[in-house]
N, C-alpha and C positions, 0 to 999 in steps of 0.2 A: 473226734467226734467219739462218745463210748454209747455201744450200742447196748438195748436193754436185753437184760438176760434173766434166766428162769428165777435166780434168786431177786431179782427185783419183783416179781411178778408174785414169788411166793410172801417174800414180806409184807405187799398190801394184802393178798388172802388172809395170813395171818393176824394182819390190822382189823378187816372187816369181821372176822371172826369172834375176835377177843369184841371189839363195841357189838357184835349183835349177844353174844356170850352173857356180857355185861347186860345189857336190855334185857335177856332172858331176867335174870337173876333179879336183878333189883328195880323192875315195873313194875305195879299193878293192874295198871292198864290194860287189858290183855287185846284189845288194838295194837299197840305197843308192842306186846309181847307176841304177836305175829309177825309184825313189822320185823321185831328181830331175829326170830326165825327164818325169815326168808332172806337177811344180809347173810346168817350164816350161811343156808343154803349157796346164795351167790358167792360168796367167800371158796366154796369148797369148787365150785360150778370156775370161778379166776383160776386157783391151782388145778384142776382138767384141764383145759386150755394152755396154758403154760405147758404142762409136760406134754402137752401133744401135741404142739407145736416144735418142742423141741426135741422129739423125738421123731419127729415128722412124721406121724402116723395119726391117721384122723380119725382112731376109734374114738377119743378122749374128747372131741369135739362132737362126733357124735353122740357121743354118752349125754354132754351136754346140754343137746338139744333135745331130747328125749326129758330128764331132769326139769326142763323149764315146763313142757309140756305137762307133764304131773305135779307140778308147784303149780301153773295156772287155774288148775282143778283144784287143789288144795285150799290153794287161798279162794276160791269160791265157794266153798265148804265152808270154811271157817269163818270169812265173814256174813253165812248166811246161819250160824250157830252164836254169832255174836248178836245178832240183831234177833234173832230168838228170845236169848238170853235178857237182852235190851227189854223188850215186850215184857216180859215176864218180872222182869224185873226192876228193871227200871235203870241198870244198872250195868257196865262192862268192867268191875274190878273182879282181880281175882278172889277175893277174899269173902265176896258171896256168892261165890260155888260152892259151898259145902251145905246152902243149903237149897239146892237142887231137887230134893225129895220131893220134897212140897209144890 
């Protein structure tokens, strides 16, 4: 039976990052853009844990723990901004962001 190596985790990380990047570039809904950014961040986390496991060093896993903590705070701030934007403009699409001065 084959074991799962670092390259397998990196393939998954690259696929997750690619899907997240396409979501950021192609989507206009800001909620989906934030979700795609989180997907990209999780892809980096997968790569960090894979390298940490491969080198038998827990530094990468500890770093991922702190990244996830900061990401939780970032999501709450991002969603609060989206709720405020929706209350003001009745829309969460990125093309309505150009009119935020009024």
